[in-house]
C-alpha positions as CSV (number, residue, x, y, z in Angstrom):
1,M,0.1,0.0,-0.1
2,A,1.7,3.4,-1.1
3,E,2.0,5.6,1.4
4,K,0.0,8.7,2.0
5,L,1.1,11.6,1.0
6,Q,0.9,15.8,1.4
7,K,2.2,18.5,-1.2
8,L,5.0,20.9,0.8
9,V,5.8,23.9,-0.8
10,V,9.6,26.1,0.8
11,V,9.0,29.5,-0.5
12,T,11.4,32.4,-0.3
13,P,11.5,35.8,-2.2
14,A,14.2,34.3,-4.2
15,R,12.6,31.2,-5.3
16,I,10.7,27.9,-5.0
17,A,13.3,26.2,-2.6
18,Y,11.4,23.0,-2.3
19,S,8.1,21.4,-4.2
20,D,6.8,17.5,-3.4
21,E,4.7,15.5,-2.4
22,V,6.3,14.1,1.3
23,R,4.9,11.7,3.9
24,M,6.1,13.7,7.1
25,V,6.9,17.7,7.5
26,C,9.5,18.0,10.7
27,A,9.6,21.9,12.4
28,R,10.4,24.2,14.6
29,G,7.4,26.4,15.4
30,A,7.5,29.5,17.7
31,D,5.9,27.5,20.5
32,G,8.2,24.5,19.7
33,D,8.4,21.2,17.6
34,L,5.8,20.7,14.8
35,G,5.5,17.4,13.1
36,I,2.7,17.2,10.3
37,L,1.2,14.3,8.6
38,P,-1.2,14.3,5.8
39,D,-4.5,15.3,6.9
40,H,-3.5,17.1,9.8
41,A,-5.4,20.2,11.3
42,P,-5.8,23.4,9.8
43,L,-2.6,25.0,11.2
44,I,-0.6,28.7,11.0
45,T,2.8,28.9,13.0
46,A,5.1,31.1,13.0
47,L,8.8,29.6,12.1
48,K,12.3,29.7,14.4
49,T,15.4,29.2,11.8
50,D,16.5,26.3,12.1
51,V,16.0,22.9,10.3
52,V,13.3,21.4,8.8
53,R,13.1,17.9,7.9
54,V,11.2,16.0,5.2
55,Q,10.3,12.8,5.0
56,K,9.5,11.0,1.7
57,N,10.0,6.8,1.0
58,G,11.0,6.1,4.3
59,Q,14.2,9.2,3.3
60,W,14.8,11.8,4.7
61,R,15.7,15.4,3.2
62,Y,17.0,18.2,5.4
63,L,16.2,22.0,4.8
64,A,17.8,25.1,6.5
65,V,14.8,27.6,7.1
66,S,15.7,31.2,7.9
67,S,12.9,32.3,10.1
68,G,8.9,32.9,8.6
69,F,5.9,31.0,8.3
70,L,4.1,27.5,7.9
71,E,0.5,27.2,6.8
72,A,-0.9,23.8,7.0
73,K,-4.2,22.8,5.5
74,E,-5.8,20.2,3.4
75,N,-2.7,18.1,3.2
76,R,-0.9,21.2,1.7
77,V,1.7,22.5,4.0
78,I,3.6,26.0,2.6
79,I,6.3,27.7,4.0
80,L,7.4,31.0,3.5
81,S,10.9,31.6,4.6
82,D,13.6,34.5,4.2
83,A,15.6,31.8,2.9
84,A,15.8,28.4,2.6
85,E,18.6,25.8,1.8
86,A,18.5,22.4,0.7
87,A,21.8,20.6,2.8
88,E,23.3,19.2,-0.7
89,E,23.3,23.2,-1.6
90,I,25.2,24.2,1.5
91,D,29.0,25.4,1.1
92,V,29.9,24.0,4.4
93,E,33.4,26.3,4.6
94,R,31.1,29.6,4.0
95,A,28.6,28.7,6.8
96,R,31.6,27.6,8.8
97,R,33.2,31.7,8.0
98,A,29.7,32.9,8.2
99,K,29.3,31.5,12.0
100,E,32.6,32.6,12.9
101,R,32.2,35.9,11.5
102,A,29.1,36.2,13.8
103,E,30.6,35.0,16.3
104,E,33.0,37.3,16.8
105,R,31.2,40.5,16.1
106,L,29.1,39.5,19.8
107,R,32.3,38.6,21.1
108,T,33.4,42.2,20.4
109,R,30.2,44.1,21.1
110,T,31.5,47.4,19.4
111,P,29.2,49.9,19.2
112,E,28.6,49.6,15.4
113,I,27.9,46.3,15.4
114,D,24.3,45.7,15.0
115,I,23.6,42.7,17.7
116,I,20.3,41.9,16.8
117,R,21.8,41.6,13.5
118,A,24.4,39.3,14.2
119,E,22.4,36.7,16.2
120,A,20.3,36.2,13.3
121,A,23.6,35.4,11.5
122,L,24.8,33.4,13.9
123,L,21.7,31.4,14.5
124,R,21.1,31.1,9.5
125,A,25.1,29.8,9.9
126,L,24.4,27.0,12.7
127,A,21.1,26.1,11.1
128,R,22.7,25.6,7.3
129,L,25.5,23.6,9.5
130,K,23.0,21.6,11.3
131,A,21.2,20.5,8.1
132,V,24.7,19.4,6.5
133,E,25.5,17.2,9.9
134,M,22.0,15.5,9.8
135,A,22.2,15.3,6.2
136,R,25.5,13.4,6.6
137,G,23.8,11.3,8.8
138,R,25.7,13.3,12.2
139,H,22.7,14.2,14.5
């Protein structure tokens, strides 16, 4: 028997980062972790910057998502995000450098540093690195 699926679309201002029929979507919502299966009750929530896990045919894919919103209804999940990248698209060295830059800015905290931007940059870099680690099976 074929598994029941739902449509997942991950949209950023620049592109459709992901679009497919999937079994399960796991994301970090504003109030905690979410697991969305087909026939889930209608839901809208803010998302935190983290990894969205997607399951289809027993396989998992990982996307680093930079905040946004998730809507689930009628076997369709839509994620609207500032940025989203599949683990296989992520340049690990670039993400590590971004993490180091953000950590340095937060350590020095000079008057010209925008702390909120530095914290957001750190969270994005950490989510990108986490997605790659998860895809490599090191989670």
